[in-house]
C-alpha positions in Angstrom: 30.2 -1.6 -2.6 26.5 -2.3 -3.1 24.3 -3.5 -0.2 23.2 -7.1 -0.1 19.4 -7.5 -0.5 17.4 -10.5 0.5 13.7 -11.5 0.3 11.3 -10.4 3.0 10.9 -12.9 5.8 8.2 -13.0 8.6 10.8 -12.0 11.2 11.2 -8.6 9.3 7.6 -7.6 10.0 8.2 -5.7 13.2 11.1 -3.7 11.7 9.1 -3.0 8.5 6.1 -1.7 10.4 8.2 0.5 12.7 10.3 2.0 9.9 7.3 2.6 7.6 5.5 4.3 10.5 8.5 6.5 11.3 9.1 7.5 7.7 5.4 8.2 7.0 5.2 10.4 10.1 8.3 12.3 9.1 7.5 12.7 5.4 3.7 12.9 5.3 2.8 14.0 8.9 0.9 10.8 9.5 -0.2 9.8 13.0 0.1 6.5 15.0 -2.9 5.0 13.1 -0.7 4.4 10.0 1.5 1.7 11.5 -1.6 -0.1 12.7 -2.7 -0.4 9.0 0.7 -1.5 7.9 0.7 -4.2 10.6 -2.7 -5.5 9.4 -1.5 -5.7 5.8 1.8 -7.4 6.7 0.1 -9.9 9.0 -2.9 -10.5 6.7 -1.1 -12.6 4.2 -2.2 -10.4 1.2 -1.4 -12.5 -1.9 0.6 -9.7 -3.5 0.2 -10.9 -7.0 -2.6 -10.8 -9.6 -2.1 -14.4 -10.7 -2.6 -15.7 -7.2 -5.7 -13.5 -6.6 -7.2 -14.7 -9.9 -6.4 -18.3 -9.1 -8.2 -17.8 -5.7 -11.3 -16.8 -7.6 -11.1 -13.0 -7.4 -12.4 -11.1 -10.5 -11.1 -7.7 -9.6 -8.3 -6.2 -7.7 -8.7 -2.8 -5.9 -5.8 -0.8 -4.6 -6.0 2.1 -2.2 -3.6 5.1 -2.0 -3.6 8.8 -1.5 -3.4 11.3 -4.4 -0.1 12.7 -2.9 1.5 9.3 -3.6 1.9 10.0 -7.3 4.5 7.3 -7.8 2.0 4.7 -6.6 -0.6 6.0 -9.1 1.9 5.9 -12.0 2.9 2.3 -11.0 -0.8 1.2 -10.8 -1.6 2.9 -14.2 1.5 1.2 -15.9 0.2 -2.1 -14.7 -3.3 -1.8 -16.1 -5.2 -0.3 -13.2 -7.5 2.7 -13.7 -8.5 5.3 -11.2 -12.0 4.4 -10.1 -12.7 7.1 -7.4 -11.1 9.9 -5.5 -12.5 11.5 -2.3 -11.2 14.1 0.1 -11.0 12.7 3.6 -9.0 12.7 6.8 -6.5 9.8 7.0 -3.7 9.1 9.5 -4.2 12.6 11.0 -4.0 14.5 7.7 -6.4 15.9 5.1 -5.8 13.9 2.0 -7.5 12.7 -1.2 -8.1 9.0 -1.0 -8.0 7.1 -4.3 -9.2 3.6 -5.3 -7.6 2.0 -8.4 -9.1 -1.1 -10.0 -8.2 -3.7 -12.5 -10.1 -6.7 -13.8 -8.2 -10.0 -13.4 
């Protein structure tokens, strides 16, 4: 039997932040600063869609990820984003290559 899925609701935020932090620590070696970022994103009301960003007057969307998250890069590229910059840095307790992907709206 398939699991039943439902849309995200605000009451899911604590669970989402906790699970994302645990998995990132386990899979990527991230430290406790990662869940703090996830909490800011979840609580910030990020529009999540290009049409709503465009309607709000934004001209460009920028997405940030790490080079090791190749699936994210492929997803961004398939949706019209281009890699704008990449820079080695320390993030969430790990040495990574930070990437910025951009797309005009």
